[in-house]
C-alpha positions, 0 to 999 in steps of 0.5 A: 417203751409203750409210750414211745411206741404209741407216740410214733402212731404205732400200735403197742402189744404188751405180752407176758414174757414168762409165758411158754414161748408157743403161747407168745408166738401164737399171739404174735402171729395173730397181731402180725407184728412189724417188730419184736422187742424182747427183755433178753436174748434168751427170750428172743431166742425162744421166740425165733425157735418157735417161730422161724419166719418171726419178723425182726427182733431187738433187745430192749437195751438195744432199742433205748441205745439206738437213739440219742436222748439229747436229740431233739431235732423230731418234732413233737408227736401229734395227738391221736384222734380218739378212735386210733387203736393204741394197744392190743392187749391179750386176754383169755377166751372162753375156748382157752385161746387168747383174744386181742382186745383192741383199746383206742386212744379214746379208751386210754384217755377217759380211763386216765381221767378217772383214775387220776380223779379218783387218786385225787380223792385219796391223796386229797388233791396233791397229785405229783407227791404220790409214792406208788409201789408196783409188783405186777406184769404191765402186760395186763390191763389194769397194771398197765393203766396204773403205770400210765396214771403214775406217769400222768400223776408224775408219781414216784414209782417203785417197781419190784423185779424180785418176788423174793424181796417183795416185802423188803422193797414194799416197806422201803418204798413206803407207798401212799397206794399200790395195786394188788391181787387178792392172793397177795393180801390173803398171804399178807393176812395169813402171816400176821396171824401166824406171827402173832399166834407164834408170839402169844402172850399179851399182843395175841390176847389184845389181838384176838379180843380186838378182832371179836370186839371189831365185829361186834361193833360192825353189828352195833353190839359193841360193848364197854369191854370192847371199846377198851380192847379196840382202843388197846389194839389201836394204840399198840398192836395195829400200828406196829402191824402197819408199819412192819407190813408196809410203812407208815405212809399207806393211805389205802390197798387197791385190789382188782383182777379177781373176787377178794374175800370179805374177811380179808377186806375186813382184816385190813379194815380193822388194822387200819388200812382201807382196801378199795376194790376195782372191777372190770375187764380188758374189754372195758379199759380195765375198769368199770367200778371203783371204791370211793375213798372213805365211802365203800362197802366191804364185799362190794366193788364201788360205783360206776366210774364217771361216764359209764353206764351199767345195768342187769340183763334179765339173767342178771349179767352185767352190761356196760356202755360208755367211752371206756369200752373197746372197740372190738377184738383184733381179727375177730368180728364174730366174737365182737359181734357177741360181746357188743350189742346195741352199744352194751358190752356183755360182760359174762359176769352176774351182779347186783347193785344196791341203792347206794350204787355200789356193785357186787359181783355175784358170779360168772354166767360162763363159769355156771356149773349145771349138775346132772340134776339140772341145777344151776350153781354159780361156784364163786360164792361157795368157793369163797365160803371154803377159801375163808376157812382155809387162809391161803388156799386156792379152791376150785369147784367142778361137777359138770353134768355129774350127780354132785359137786367136788373141789380141788384145793391148793395150799398147806392143808391137810384132810382134816382141815379140809373135811372140817372147812366142807362140813362148816360150809356144807351146813348152810347149803342146800343139798345140791349145792354141798360139796361131797368130795375133794382133792389136795393138790400140791401145785398151785394154779398159776398162769405160769403152769397153764392152770390158771 
């Protein structure tokens, strides 16, 4: 559908159908669409109930049924000039109000060239033979770019539409790679640990000793016995985990959208599954950096993609320029002027880059917590440390204007576990960064409930 709309020289605006109808309508009103295409009648009715003056609406199946697929009388679509806008993708603003990010033909063309080239490296030049599994909504920039990349590469794409069957369909697809968010990888890691602890016996013993041996090997301290345990795990335990989890074809997992816990990345590396990280924003056509297959550093998000420049400002904010940078926000000239200055896009993220050119995201400028004492604290690092002690949990720090930090934690945890985790993390922190209070929430932070 998106390709058909763009081929007609129109602008596509993909939206997340599971958002509340008033939020969807607010974005629709902002972009003033000529036509609304809905997945089902219930969604269409909700839109109309919240927008009496809505433009014409049709359903997906009606759109496809209205034209004879065998009709070839129309001329092929003309190529778009690079400056032609082809999509508006909405992203959250600092005030909570969604902003429409305009992406043009040049943005998309450049990005597809970069993503396909990187996947050529992963697949060793075998375009057209990729098996790809996908479960994320296509309204998000990274997911949308993955879809277009798969179409460009003529990949075999298996799309999950029922998250309750995610594990089963993932194994059935036998993918070579697929795009992930950290939350799923955390759950997969936790599930493996729980199953092995439940099974106990020799498999658990080999797994536990191999885990310790792997970490010592990374530190250059591997002993002869470590080699034995790793050899046993690589021969017996790790292949079984890979096959049961995802299938035998997997070359790598691709992960983006949020920081990935280093421990989780190391877990997958330990069992023989590389996790390639991607960093970017909707405004950068989803991607600024991509890990190189066969040459990546855990905890970092890889080097800048081809044609893209990145640098740090005086306050360590990441600035980006290149053909992937959006031309502006829809109907928001002041916001555009703030984000785009002297040819550079100001990401709002803080980072660092090493001698190899691999970037690391260290915090978010707009997320800085300023305590009553005047101390400025980037919460992400502390949140990650706490989360690493509580697999599967979500952690959010707060304390702006207060005398100390506190945290809200979701997940299957009890107060004793949280207290133990905080004591472990606080032990290595200066006094003003220590977390002094916590609350456990039964409800997770999700897009659907408005907490994410």
